[in-house]
Each structure stands twice: as C-alpha cells, then as structure tokens.
C-alpha positions, 0 to 999 in steps of 0.5 A: 633330091640333089646333094652335089652342093652338100659337103660329104664324107670321102669314101674309102676304096670299095672292097668286100671284107671277109665274113658272112655278116659283113659281105657287101659292106664297105668302109665309108670313111677312115678319117679322124673325128675332127675331120668328119665333124666338118661333113654333113653325114655325121651331123645327120646321124647325130640329129637322128640319135638326138630325136630317138634318145630324147624320146628315151629321156622323156619317157623313161625318166618321167614314166611315173609322172606320165602315168600319174597325169593320165591315171586321173587319181588312180595311180598305182606303184605296181602298175607303174612298175609294170609299165617300166618293165614293159619299156625295158623288155621292149628296149632289149627286144629292139637291140635283139631285132637289130642283131637279127636283121643285120645279117639279113641286110648284109646277105641282100647287100643293103646298107645297115644305115637303112635301119636308122629310119625305124626308131624315129618312125616308131617314136612318131607312132608311140609318143602321141599315144601317151596323150590319147590312151586310157591309163590301162592301155599305156603299156602300148606307147611304153612298148613302142617307144621302148622298142624304138630306143632299143632299136636306135641304140643297137643300130647306132653302135652297128653303124658307127662300127661299120662306117667309121671303122678305124675311129668308131669309139670316138665317133660313138662318143661324139654321138652320145652327146645327143643323149647328154644334151636331151635331158637339159632340153626335155626335162629341165626346160620343158617337162619339169617346168610345164608339169609343175606349172599346170600342177600349181594351176590345179592346186597341187603345188604342195604334192607335186602332182598334175592331172590330165594330158595337158601336163605332159603334152608339150614335151611329148609333142616337141619330141614327136616333131623332132622325130618327124624331122629325124625321118628325112634326116635318116633317109638322107644319111642312108642315101649319102652313105650307102656303099656303091654295089 
C-alpha cells in the first residue's frame, strides 16, 4: 500500500530515551493537538478507539437486556451479575496484559502501536458470539469483549503518552470523544429503538422486554462491522507511526 499522497505527521528527530522499558522508542510528534488533527494518524487512532469503545457501550450498558433477550424467559439477576463481573475482570486483565507486553515489545524494538490491532480483532470474535451462544455460555462473549475493552484502554493511554509525549493529555482527551459519541449512535439510535420495536411486536410493550437474538442483532452487527474496519485502520496507523530503527 502506498502512503505518499497521505498527509502524515512529521516525525521528531530519532533518539533512544533512557530506561529499559522505553529503549528503542522515538517521539513521533511533539506538536499541538490543533496541528495534529490535520493529519490522518490521529483520526485513524480515533476510529480504532471508536470501534473498541462502541463495543464497550453496547455490551456493558446493555448487559441485562442482552442476557434477557437470549435467556428466553429464564432471566436471573444473579447470573446477570456474574456476567457483569466476568466482563469487569476481563477488562482489568486486558489492562494488565498491556502493561506486561509493553516492556517485551520495547526490548524487541517493536512499536507499541502494534497492540492497537488486538482490541478490534477480539471484538470481531466476541460480538457475534452473543447472537449464537446459549444463555448459559454468554460468559464467553462477555469475557472476550471485556478483554478487548481493557486492552484498548490500556494501549490507547500507552500510545498517546509514547507518541504525543509533550501533549499527551490533550490528545487523549480528543480520543475520549470517541467514547462520548458512541452512546448516541449505538444506544440512543440503535439498541434502544430496535429493542423496543421488537419487544412491542412480541406484545411486551408494557414490561419493556424482548425475546430472541433479533432484539439485539442490529447494534451488535453494526458494531462488529465498525471493528472490522478498525483492523485495517489500526494496521495503517502502525505502519505510518512505527519509528525507524
């Protein structure tokens, strides 16, 4: 793939900072946020965050609705709490894995931006599992998506602080808008209206429930498609931003 016509961020002078975990890394760009929003790298990173954090929006805020739709009348608050707990543990594990992998990548002089590929790939695997897993096995997609979300949060913070060193806080705040926008699209525009529509068709207008994968399929599939697009976006970001060795 050729990138010569794509406006890219100017790289800072290559240098090797001190410290074992930073060995081999360079500062990609030390310019202001206003300057960097004019370049494709920041928008690629934003879109990857949007895909990963949209999965968080759909799954974490609608966990009980997803479980209720797939339980076919056997909903249990206790089991739902277990699923939410599994999601939370997986998210924490994802952040821990980022911290464990970072020094390994640094020692091998591999750009930390390579880890950006992990979250959308996990979401592509996990999101459709909600539609095909029996209710008692829903812990599997909850774990996979939770792991993806934790991995995304961890590596996004790492990438922002490693690449945009002098303005990392402002750049991270800009990336956080991806998580702010996702509820409007996936909850207000997709999940809520579609869930209520099929619930009403099933005669559940008064109790607010809905039964079957059809109730949750559209937002999950749309989110999966966004994550499919996020994979090449993450790869292009990695190729454009990896430091020369």
